[in-house]
N, C-alpha and C positions, 0 to 999 in steps of 0.2 A: 452178133455183137450185143444185141439188146438182152438176149437170154444169158449171155455171160455176165453182163453188168447186173442183171436181176440176181444171178447166182451168187455174185461176189457180195452184193447188198445183203441178201438173205444170210450168207454166212457171217458177215459182220454183225448182223442183228443177233444171231444165235450166239456168237462168241461173246457180245457184250452182255446178253441175258444171263449167260452162263457165269460170266465173272461177277455180275451183280448178285445173282443167287448165291454163289460161293461166298462173296464178301458178306451178304447178309447172314448166312449160316454161321460164319466165323464169328461175327459180332454178336449174334444171338447166344453162341456157346462160350463167349469170352468175358463174362461177368468175372472180374477179378477179385471183387470184395467178398467178404463173408459176413454173416449175421451170427450173433450170439444172444439168444433170446431167453431171458431168465424169468421164471414164473413168480418172482418175488420171495419174501422171506429172507432167511439167513443165507449169506453167500459164504461158503466155506473158502479157506485158503486154497484148497485143492481145486475147487471150481474156478477161482480166480486165476490160478496158475494155468489152467487149461485155456483160459481166455487169452492170457499173455502168450501163450505157445502158439495158438492159431493166429494170433495177430502178427507173429513174426517181427517183433520190435527190433530194430537195430539201434545203435548208440545214438544216432542223430534224430531218431524218431521221438515224438512226444504224444501224449494222451490228452484229450479234451473231454471234460464233463460237462454236459448240458443239463442243468438242474431246473429247467423252467417248469417241469411238472410239479415241483414241490412247493408247498406254502412256505418252507424254510430252505431256500436254495443254499445258503451258506452251510448249513448243517449237513444237507445231502451231499455236498462237495467234500466237507471235511471227513465225513464218515467213509466216503468212498477213498479218499486219499490216505487216510490213516492205515487202511488195510493195504491199499495197492503199493504204497511206497516201500513196504516191507518186502514186496515180492519182485519189484523191478526198480532199476535206478533211473528210468526214463522219466523225464519231466511230466508232471500232471498239472494241467491248468484248467480253470473254470471260465467258460464263456456263458454268461447268464444274460441272453439276449432279451430285448423288450422291443416295443413297437418302433423306437428309434434306431436301435443299434442293429436291427436286422438289415438295414440298408447300409451298414458300414462295411466298405470293401475290404479294408484291412483285416477286420475281425473275421469276415467270411472267408478270405483267403487262408487265414490261420486255421480255421475250421476245416476247410477243404483239404489242407495238407497234413491234417492230423492223420497218423497211422491207426489210431484207435479212438473211436468216439463212443462215450458212454452216456446213455440217457437215464435219468434217475426215475425213481418211482414218485408217485403223488396222484395227480389227476391228468389223464391223457388229453382231456379236452383243453385244459389250461396250456399244455404244451402246444398243441396244434393251433389254438388261437394266436399264439405268438409267431409260429413259423410258416404257417400255410400261405401260399402265394406270395412268398418273399424270397429274396436272394439267399437266405439262410436255408430254406428248404432245398434249393438248387445246390448249394454248397455241400449238404449232406449227401445228395444223390451222386454228385461228382466224386466225392471222396469214395463212396462205395464202388462207383464204376472204375476208379483208378486203382483199387485194390486195398482200401482200408477196411477194417472190421468195424461194423456198427453194432453195438451192444446196447441192451437196455433191460430194465427190470420192472416188474409190475406194470405201472402205467407206461414205462419205457418199452415193455414188450407189446402192449396193446397198439401203440403208434405204428408198429412195423407194417401192419396191414393196410390195404387199400380201403376196405370197409372196417372201420374201427369201432368196437364195442365201447360205448360211452359209459355204460353201468346204469343208465336211466331206463325206466320202463314207461312206455307211452300209455299204458292202461292203469298205471298205479300213480298216486300222487306222492308217495313216500319212497325214498331210496332204500334199497335192501341189497345186502352183500350177494345174495343169490335170488333166483327166481322161485316163487312158490309153486309155479305151474308152467305148462307149456302152452302158449297161446300165440296164434299168428297176430301180426300187427302190434305186437307188445315191444319188440326189440328196438332200441334207438341205436342207430350207427351214424357216424360221420366220417369225413375224409381223413385217412391217415397219411402216413408217409408213402405207403405203397411200395415198400422195398421188397415185400414177399407178395406174390400175386396168387389169386385163386385160393386163398387161405384165410380162415377166421381163427384169430388166437384169443383164448381166454386164460387167465392167469390166477394164481393162488387156487388151483382147480379142485384138487382132492381136499385141501384144507378147508375150503369154504363150500364144498359140495355144489359145484356150478354146472352139473349135468344139465339141469333144466335150461339154463341160459344158453348153453352152447347148442343144445338141440333146437331151441327156439332160433338161433342164428342160422342153423342149417335148413330150417324151414324157409326162412327168408332168402337164403342163398344156396340152393340145393346143389349147384354145380361146384361149390367150394368144398375144401376139406376143413373140418372143424378140429382144431388142435387144442386141448386143455393141458397146460403145463403146471405141474404142481410146484410148491414152494422148494427152494434149494435146488431146483432142476432147471436145465436149459436145453434149448434146441441149438445146434450148431449147423447152420444152413450154408452149404456150398453149392451154388447154382441150384440144381433141382434135387439135391440129396440132403437129407436131414439126418443128423446123428444126435443121439441123446447123451447128455452129460449130467452128472450131479447125483443126489442122494435118493430121489423118489421116482415118480413115474410120469409118463406122458400118455394121455388118452387121445385117441384119434377116432372121430366119426366121419364117414363119408358115404356117399352113393345111397342117399335115402330114396326109396321107391314108393310109388303110388301115395303121394301126399294128398291128404283131403283136408281142406280147411272149412270148418263148419262155422255157420253164421251165429250158431248158438253159443254165446260166451266165448267166442273166438277159439274154440277147441280145435285140436289137430289130431289127425290120424296119419301115421306112418307105418306102412305095412311091412317094410323090410329096410334094414340099415346095416352097414358094415361098421364094426368097432374093433379096435386093436389097443392093446396096452404095451407100451415099451419101457425099457429100463436102460440104464447107462451102457453105452457101447453099441446099442443096436441102432439100425439105420432103416429108412424107407424113403421111397421117392415120391416127389410131388410133380404135378404138371408144369 
């Protein structure tokens, strides 16, 4: 009898564990939302039409613009709206959150229920200073999990990562649009939205020749994939697959091998590195 009870109990445990693992696997594979990450610069009507298409907007759906990165949020919203309203009849609203309104449940519910959320360019640190550790941060994640498309350009691209490039250099006193060299301990990163994992994104990539900056990022985060998005170009992220859209190219660095960090002037040696260049329509996988 005891053996029988032990067998039944063991069977129940195995069934329960199997059900849990199946459920966890389904949840891990069931991210409904998409990301549309633009490298900055001019956004063509064709690119924005592609954004509308992947967002699958229905008549009742609306678009929310988050302009908190910008020094001129009203202008960022108007610029986006003037282009977008030519391409879709869906309502386009601005939610310009601040330290007070990030706790507003009505506004956060409106954000969470938006079918498309667009994050403007500007200063990515300014955006994260507003939303981090707030209900607004949570609302963006819930919208993404529930099937919304989260889009962003320039600073709005940088915030998509877990480890966000701020643009500042720890070893230099003045800001520069690119890095003059590759040195360890120089890259400043901070917390981003973390909508895409194990990836470091840089924007305006070819236009501003940001190879040194992205390579520096890969030295600091060697297990990540470094993705440089040029202007007028976007990543379409569906779970673990990335598709390229737009007019220019995307540069991908990954798997740096035998990294050596010299104490002399913080110089770096990388013995081997994988690099790829992608154009519109091409796809690749991420972890």
